[in-house]
N, C-alpha and C positions, 0 to 999 in steps of 0.2 A: 204810724197812723195812716199814712198814704196807702200802703199795701193792703191794709184792712178794709178801706172804703173803696178802692179801685177794683178793676176786673181781676187783679191777681188774687183777690180773696176767694175766687172760685177754684183755684188750684188745690190739688191734694196736698195734705200736710207733708208727705214724704218728698215732695219736690220743692219745698220751701225751706230756706235757711242754709247757713254755711255748712252745718253738719250734713245735711242731705246732699249738698253739692259735693262735699268731700267724698262721701260714700259713692256717689254716682261716678265721679271722675276715677276713683280707685277701681270701680268695676269695669269701666271702659278700658283703663290701662291694663288691667289683668287680662281682659279678653284679647287685647291686642298682643300682649306677650305670649299668650297661649297659641295664637296664630303663627307667631314667629319661632316657637320652640322647636319645631321640626327642622327648620333650616339651621338653627343654632346647634342643635344636636348633631346634624350632619357635618357642619363645619368643625365642631369639636372632635368628632371621631376621625375625620380626615386628617386633621392636624396631628392627632395622637398617632395614627397609623403611619403617616409620612415620617414623623420624627423617629418612630421605632425602626422603620426601614433604613433610615440614615445611620442609626446606631448599629443596626445589624450588619450593614455594609462595612463598618469599621472593624467587624469581628470582635473577639473578646479582648479585654484589656491586656496590654503587654508592657507593663511598667516594671515588673520585677523578674529576676531570673526564673522563678517558679512559673510565673504566668507565661513567659516566653517559651519555656519548655513544654507547658501544657498546650500552648497554641501550635507549636511545631509538631508535637505528637499527633494532635488531631488532624492537622493539615497533611502530614505524611501518611496517616492511616487512610484518609479519603483518596489521596493520590495513589497509594498502593492498591487499593481495592479497584479503582477505575482502570488503572493501567493493567493490572492482572486480568481483569475481565476483557479488556480490549485485545490483549495478547492471545488469550485463549479463545476469543471469538464468542464470548457470552454477553450479548448486547441486551441486557435486561434492565439496566438502570435508567434513571432520568437523563443522564448525560448522553445516552445513545438514542433516546427516543424522540428528541425535540426536532421538529422541522426536517424530516428525512426527505431527500430529493426523490422524485418519482423514478428517475433513471440513475443507476449507479455510475459515478464518475470518480475515479481514484483521486483526482486533483481537486475535487469539491471540498470546501471548508467543512461542510457538515458530514460528508461521507468519510473524510480522512480520520474522523473520530473512531470509525470501525477499523482499527489498525490491522487486525488479522485478515480481514477481507481485502484491504488494500495491498498487503504484502503478498497474499495469494495471487492477486491480479498481476503484481509485478513479477512474481516468479513465473507465472504463465507466459508473460510477455518475453521474459528472458529465454525460456524454453523454445518458444516459436522463433525468436530472433536467431538463436544459435543454430537451430535446426535448419532454417532457410537461408541464413546469411553467414553461418560460421565457417564455411569452406571458402578457401581463396579462389578455387576454380570450380565452376559448375560444369561438370563433364557430362555431355549428353550421351545417350545410348546409340543414337543414330549417326551414321557416318556423314550424312548430308547437312548436319546442323552447322550454322554459321559461327565463325570465330569472332571473339571480341565484343559480343553484345553483352549488355548488363542483364543479369538474371533478374526477372521481375518476381517479387515475393509479396506476400500479404502480411508479413510480420509487422509488428508495431514499430514505427520509426524511432530512431535514436534522436533525442532532442537536446544534445549538448555538443560542446566543441569536440568531444571524443567520437563524434559520428564517424562511422567507418564506411568506406566505399563498398558498394554492392559487389557481389561475386562476379567474376569474369566468366562468361559462357564460352566453353571450348567444345569443339566437335571431337568425336572419338579419335580421328587421325591426329589432330593437334595435341590431344592429351598423350597419345602414344609417342609423339615426337618428344614431348617433355620428359616422359619416363625414359625414353631411349637416351637422352642427353645425361640424365642422372645415372643411368645404368653404366654408361661409358666412364663417367667420373668415378664411380665406386667399384669398378672392375678389379677383382683380385685373381686368385688362382682357380676359381671355379670354372667348370667346363662350359663350353658354349651351350646355350639352351637353359642354363641355370643362371641365377643371379646372386650377388652378395647379399646375405641376410640383412646387412645394414642399409641396403637400398630402401626397404620398406620404411625404416625409421626416417630417412632423409625426406622421402616423399610425404610422410605423415606430418613431419615438423613444418614443412612449407604449407601443406594444405590446411593445417590448424593454426597458422600464425596469427589469426585474428581473435583467437579465443581469449587471450589475456586481456585485451582492451575491452572486449564485451563483458567479461567477468568483473573487471574493475568498475565499469559503468553501472552494472547491476548492483554491486555491493554499495557503491556510493549513493545510488538511487534509493535503496532501501534504508540506508543510514539517514538520508535526508527526510524520508517519510517518518521515521521514528523521532528525528529531531523536531519536526513540525508538530507531531502529535504531542510530545511532552511539553513543548512550548505553549501550545494552545491550552493544554490541561492545566498547567501551572498558572497561566494568566487568569483562567476562570476561577481557580480555587483559592487564590491568595491575593492580598493587597499589592498595589504596584511597588511600594517601597520594599516589601519582602521579596517580591519577584526579582527585582534588580540585584538584591544581595544574595539570592539563592541560586539563580540560573547560571551565571558565568562560573563562579568558583566551584560549584558542586555538580550540577547536572550536566552542563555543557562539557566540562572537562571529562566527566565519566563517559559521555558519548564519544568523545575523541579517542579515548583509550580503547573503547569497543571497536571503533572503526579501524584503528591501528592494528589491533589484534586480528581483525578479520582480514586485512590486507596481508599481514604476515602469514596467516594460514593459507591464503591464496597463493602466495609465493612458494610455499611448500608443495602445494598441488601442482603448480606450474613446473617445478623442478622434476616432478614425476612425469609430467607430460613431455618435457624436453629430453628426458632420458629415453633409451630404446624401449619401445612399447612391449609390454609383457601381458599375456592373458592366458588363463586356463579355462576360459568359457568356451564350451563347444559351439556357441553361436558363431564364433570366428570361422571355424571350418565349415559349418553348415552354410554360411553365406557364400563362401568360396565355391562350394559344391553347387549351390543354387545358380550362381552366375555362369559356371561352366555348363550346367544343364540347359540354361537359357540359350547359350550360344550353340550348343549341340542341337537343340530343338529348332532354332532358327535355320541352321545349316541343313538339317534333315528336311524341313519344309521346302527349302529352296531346291534340294535334290529331287524331291517328289514332284514339285512343279515342273522341273525340267524333264522328268521322265513321264509326264502325263500328256496324252494325246486326246483331242476331242474329235470324234468321228460322228458323221451324220447317221441318224437311225434309219435303217432300211424300211422301205415302204411307209415312210412318214411324210406327210405333206407339209409339215411345219419345219422350222429351222432348229428344232431340238437336236441336241448332240449328246453323245454318251462319252464320259471320261474313262479312258483306259490307261491304267498305270502300269508301266514296265517295272515291276518290283526289282528285277535283277539289275536293270540299268540304274535305278535309284540307289540300290545298295552299293553297287560298284562306285558310283560317283561320290557317295558319302564316305566310303572307306578309303578311296584314293585321294581324297582332298588333303593335300599336304602343302604346307608353306615352307619352301626351302630356306627362308631367312630365319635362322634360329633366334635372332634377337627379337623378332616379332613375338615368338612364343614366350620369351622371357619377359617382355614388356607386358604382354597380356596377363601373364600370371602375376606379375608385380602389381598391376593395376587392380586385379581382383583382391589381392592381399591388402592393398591400400584402402579400397572401398570397404572391406570387411572390418579392418582394425579401426578405421575412422568412425564407422557407424557404432561400433561397440564402445570405443573410448569416448565418443561424444555423449552417450547416455550416462556413462560413469561420471564424466566431468560435470555434467549438469547437476546430477544428484549430489556430488561432492561440494560444489559451490553453494548449493542451496542449504544443505544440511550442516556442512562443516564450517562454512564462513558466515553465511547469513543467519542461520538459526542459532548456531553454537555461540557466536561471538557478538551478534548485534541484537537479536530478538529475545533469545532465551534469558530470563531473569531481568528483563528491562524494568520491571516494577521494583526491583531491589535497589535501584539507583537512589531513590529517596523513599525510605520506609521508616516505621517506628524504630527498628533496630539501628538504623543510621542515626536517627535523632538521639537515641539513648547513648550513643557513643560520643556525642558532642559535649564539650565542657560548658560551664556556665558562661564563660566569656564568649565562646563561639556562638552559643545560643542567643545571647543578648545582641551580639554584633549582627546576627541575621534577622532576628524577629522583633527587637525593641522598636516601639513606635516613637516618632519624633515629638518634641514638646508641643508643637502646634496641634498634633493629633490628640494629645492628651487634653489640651485645653478645649478642643472641640468636643471631645467625649464628655467632659464635665458639663459643658453647656447643654448638650443634648440630654444627658441624664437629668439635669435640673429642670429642663423644659418638660420632659416626660413626667417628672414628679408633679409639676404644677398642673399639667393637663390632666393627669389622673385625679388630682384633687378636684379640679373643675368638674370632671365627670361624676365624681361622688356627690358633689353639691347639686349638680343637675338632676341626678336620679332622685335625690331627696326632694327637690322642688317638684318634680313630676309626680312623686307619690302624694305630696300634700295637695297638689292641684287636682288629683283624681277625685271624682265625685264619690 
């Protein structure tokens, strides 16, 4: 009665009564929920995506021997394809394209994924190092060069305990003294002016005595590059528990066998180096002739200089002179130039032979080390260390021992799968609500 006689009687009927209040509050609540739906939808989608990522990081289920075999087969296939691409220098996949450094550095974590580029860089460093530091004595062409100085080179430095001393710089007379001492030690029944053919071998063995250490360092350096590449690749492709069980007994042991095979091959090459040098390459005699021609040209230039007179030009007010060469004097001085010490002739010839055979053998040695030890035993077929063929040869027991997941991982997988199911149901309910709320 009060509401009918008071000012409330002026209100519209839709605003009066419990039923009207209930409808009004329901509408207010619905409008509030509609405002919060966008945030609710975002939270639901974020939780669903995050849970899916956690489950994907655990990879596929590995509870039975069949599941373990399927997991290892897929893992080995991914490993094989990436490794083969890296060995061949085909950097087209996702693995090679992420976060590339602006400047190439072989030791960079990102750049060492490009295995072939790193190996080529290491081979180039080995070539330059052996070319500029491989000889024990750096023999100068000029007689006035100082003895005992360290030869400066621009080769890449050695960075291990196997670092070798730089070559010792010798002047031409000092080198001739060294050859003379070996000549006396190897003297046989040959006539004076000649030398024992074994002399060249002894000089060559001493001059190339640093090759073995340099080759060992290069082989171990490339093996370490491959070791780090496979280690990085396996860590990225498989879970930690599988990595620990797969790396040491399978991949690391295979890498050790490859390194051992490479070092054994190097020993065979070194046996050839330490035997008497043999060559049928005409470059050997061409180089000897070239050095003899250089000495003859130098001697001829000296004789011409000695036979040249500079006379003032007649009726010339300046100090200009005219060079007059006594050709007969130059020819006589050149042809009469004789060294009575026949050992000097033998030493000069032996030094020419050493220079020629060293230069020729050095190139052959570099090629052999790169192709027969590094490529043949370490790099070639690197992808076959862990491939689907390898996995197919494993027994069920071995497969489970490598790939089976621990009980804690199985429980976590069940929880994540159950959570994904509930979140997906919530998404379906949410879509239904959104459709019903649409005008």
